[in-house]
N, C-alpha and C positions, 0 to 999 in steps of 0.2 A: 596314490589316490586314497587308499584305505586309511592311511595316517591322517590325511586332511579331513576325511569324514569323521574319524574319531575325535579330532580337535573340535570340529563344528558341533558334533553331538555334545561334547563337554561344555562348550560355550552356551548352547541353548539351555542345557540343564542348569548352568550357573545363573543365567538370566532369569529363568522361571523359578529358581529356588529363592531368589531374593524377593520376598513379598513386598518389601517397601519400594522396590524399584518398578514393579509392574504397573501401579497406577500412574507413575511418572511417564512411563513409556506409552501406555495404551489409553489412559483416561484423560490426562491433562492436555495433550495436544488437541483432542477433540473438543474439550471445553474451551480451550484457547481459540480454536477456529470459530466456534459458535459465538463467543463473547467478542473477540476482536473484530469479527466481520460486521457485527452490529454497532460496535463502538467507534471503529476507525472510519471516519467519514470526512469528505471534503466539503460537505454541506455545512452551512452555518444557519442554525434555526434559533427561534426564540430571541430574536434581536429586540432589545429594549428600545422602543421607538417613542420619542416625544416630539412635540411641535409647538411652535409659537405662531399663531395666526393673527397677523395684524390687519388682515383684509376682511375676514368674516363674510366672505361672499359665497355665492353658489359654487364658483369654480374652486375656491380654496377648500370648501367642504367636500367637494367631489374628489379632489386630490387626496385629502386625508382618508377618505373612504377606500381609495385604491390601496393604500398601505394597510388599512385595517382588514381588507379582504385577503391580503397576501398571507400565505402560510408561514412565511419567514419572519414576519414582524409581529410584535406584541405592543399594542398602544399602551403606554404607561401613563403619561400625563400630558396635559396642555398647560404651558407656562405663560405667565403674563409678560415676562421679560427674559432676555437672553441671559442675564446675570443669574437668575434662579435656575435656569436650565443648565448653565455651566457648573453651578455648585453641585447639582445632582450627578452630572457626568464625572466630576472630580471625586465624588463618593463612590463611583462605580455602579450607580443605580440606573444609568442611562447609557446606551451605546450610540444612539443616533439622535441628533437634534435637527429638525427641519424648520427653517424660519421663512414664513411666507410674508412678503413685504406688503405695505399699503398699496392700494390701487392695483393689486395683482390682476384681477379680472379686467379692470378697465384698460390696463396696458396691453393685455392680450387682444382685446376687441379693437383697440385703437391702433396700436403699433404692431400687432401680430407677434409680440415677443414680451417676455418678462424674465426677471431673474429670481432665482431661489438660492438661499444660503443653506448649506448642509454641513454639519459638523459631525465627524465620526471619531469615536474613540479608537485610536490606532496604536495602542500599546502592543496588541497582537497584530503585526503588519499584515500577515496572511489573511486573517479574518476580516480586517478592515478593507482589504482589497476586494474580497468577495462581497462584503456588505455594500461597497460602492457599486459593484456590478448590479446587485439586486435593486438598489435605489435608482440607478440609471434606467433599468428596465421598467420599473413602475412608472417613473416620470415620463419615459418615452411612450409607454402605452397610453398614459393620460393625455399626452400631447397629441398622439395620433387620433384618439377619439375626439379630442377637442377640435382638431382641424377639420374633421368631417362635418362638424356642426357650423363651422364658419362658412360664409358665402362671400362672393365678390361680384361686382358689377362688370359686365362686358357688353357694351352696346345696349345698355338698358335692360339686360336680362340677368337674372340671378344664376350664377354658375357655381355649383358646389366645388370646394377645394378638393383637389385630387391627391391621393396618398399612394405611396409605393408600399406594397405589402410583401414582406419577405416570408416565404414558407420554407422553413429549414427541414432538412432530411438528415436524421441521425443514423449513421451506419454503425453496425455491430453492437449498439446499445441504444435502441430506439426509445426506450423508456427513461433513459438517463439515470438508471439505478446505479448508485455508486458501488453497491455490493457486487455487481457484475464485474467491476474493475478491481475491487479490493480482494475478493475471496480467492481468486487464483494466486495473487501475490502473497497473501497470508499463508496459503497452503504451502507455497514454496519456502516461506520463512520457517514454518514448523518442521518440514522435512529436513531442511538444512541444519537447523539448530540441534535437533534431537540426534541426528547421526553424527554431527561433528563433536558434540559434547561427549556422547557415549564412547565413540571410537578413541578420542583423545585421552579419556580417563581409564580406558580398559586396560591397556598394557601398563600404565603407571600404577594401577591398582596391584598388578602382579608384582611390580617392583616393591611396593610398600609392604605387602604381606610375605615377600621373600620367595615366592614360587617361580619368579622369572629366572633366577639363577639355577634353580633345579631343572627347568625346561631347557635352558641353554646348554647344559652338559649332556642332554639326551641326544640320540641320533636323529632327532627331528630336524629336517633341513629348514633353512631360513624362510624360503618361499612357502613351505607347508605351514609353518607356524603363522605367518602373516595372513595367508589366505584363510586358514581356519579361524583366526581371530576376527577378521574383518567381515567375512561372509555373513554371519548372523545379523550384523548391523545393516548390511546391504539389503537383506531380506526384510528387516524391520522397516527400513526406509520405504521400500515398495509397498509394504503393508499399510503404513501410515498414509501414503499417497492414495491407495485404494479407498481407505475409509474416508479420507478427505474429499475425494472426488464424489463419493456417494453422498456425503453430507451436502456438498456444493449443489448437487443436482436435486436431491429430495427436499432439503430444507430451504435453500436459497434460490432454487430454480435457475441455476446458472446454465446457460446453453453450452453444449459440447458439440460444436458443429463439425470439427475435424475428426480424423481417425484417432481414437484414444490410444491405439497401439503406438503411435508416434510419441505420445507423452511418456509412455512406459519405456520406449526405446531410449529417448533422451535422458530420462531419469536414471536408467540403468547405468549409463556412462557418467552422468553427473554425480551420482553417488560415489563412483570410484574416485572422482576428484576430491570430494569432501572427505572420504575415508583416508585418502592419501594425505590430506592436510592434517587430519586427526592423528595419523600415525607419525608424521613428522614432529608434531607437537609432543606426542608421548615419548618420542626418542630423545628429546632434549630437555625433558622435565623429570623431576624426581618424585613429586608428590601430586596427588589429585588436585589439590588446591592450586598449585602452579599451572597445571594443564588447563583447569577450568578458567582461570583468569586470562591466560593467553588466548584460549579459544574464544572467550567472550570479547576480548579486544579486537580480534580479527572479524568476528561476527558483526559487531556494531558497525565497523567500517564498511564491510560488504553490504550490509542492509541499507545504510544511509546512502550509499553510492550505487545502488542497484536500480534506481528508477521506481522503486516500490511506492515511496511516498513523495519524492520530488522528481519531476520530469528531468531526464538527463539533458535534454536540449536547453533547459533553463540554467544549467550549471555553467560555471566558467570553462573556457576551453581546456585549461590544464586539468580540471576535474573530469571533464569528458574523456580526456585521454587516459586518465587513470582508470576509469570505469571499464576500459577495454580489457583490463587484466582481472576484472571481477567476474567470477563464474556465476554468481547469483544473478547478475544482470542478464546473462543469456538464458538462464532457466526461467526467469520472470517473463522475458520476451517470448520464449517458446510456448509456455503454458497459455499465455494470453492469446497468442497468434493461433494456436491449434484450437483452443476452446471457443474463442469468440469470433475468429475470422475464418475458421475452417482451413487453415494452412496445410499444405502438403509437404512432403519431404523436400522437394525442390525449393520450397520457400524457406525452410529452416536449415538447409544443408550447410550454409555458412557458419551459423552458430554451432551446429552439431560437430563439425570437424574442428572447430576451435576447442570445444570441450573435450573431444577425443585427444587432441594434442596436449591439453592441460593434464588429462588423466595419465597419459604416458609419462610426461615429464615429472609430475608430482609423485607418482607411485615409484618411479625409478629413483628419485631422491629419497623417498621414504625407505625403500628396500636397502639402498646403499648406506643410509645413515643408521640403520638398525644394526647393532653390534651383537653378534651371537658368538658365544664361546663354546666350542664343541671339543 
């Protein structure tokens, strides 16, 4: 035990002695959390909106005013013809073109229906889909208000048209603030990337400077060396989690409804998984550059298939099956469940025991693959 403590002490001194590494470890993750949480959004705002009004009626003007009042749209121009509008969209100056036909108001009053033509710039398919939802909501709200103004005759009496009003109830994020969804996921991302990169590069650095061979011929046992090497990064991972949770609460006002000790319990085991992966990478690489590229390769795959940015249910079935082997997926799920839903240990026990299994398997492989000459 005393040997392990000496190695841990040596590692901490080596970390804090490197003045260039300290900002990367302690400052950059916090800046990334602050910046990415504000930049990464599923919302689409400042949509360049234009229209062609062939009717010039009260109904058409009211419809345009609905779009002008929306916080998502910016009214750019009114065009005289569809050709001029298409030219502006081709130049990238317009995102949406709404064409209101002749006799729009008359058809609504007479036939109780009318058609609208909407053109959306769909180069970015995801944004175009969201824009379509916004447009449908605005038109639907306009239609609902219009229906309340229409009347019909029944036995000589004026009967107002009846509408079905839907009152939604948003659970776990009643303000629909995207930061409530994104901040926990980005925190998971930062904890994972930092600990994986540092652990994978640490032992490789010993190889490069030639000290690993010197350590290998000492009486230090394999498990003592590995524990002493990885324990400081385990502590750093928990420290970054603590700072991140503090920022999430104080800066972004993210609710923490569950027991925060569950997050620390799960993170403690999860970090063993990440450190095990880092150790395996370092065992099979000879330079820090190699370890960094390999670690980045796996990190990109893990992040994209974790459900952080793309819902797992929206992926093809084969991709959903692959995500079952992705540890980041379970970490993202747990943090969101505990923070936003107030989940208890029984709710997260399935993910917890999967991560425990991964930790045992990966660290066993890591210890086995580490070659020590004594």
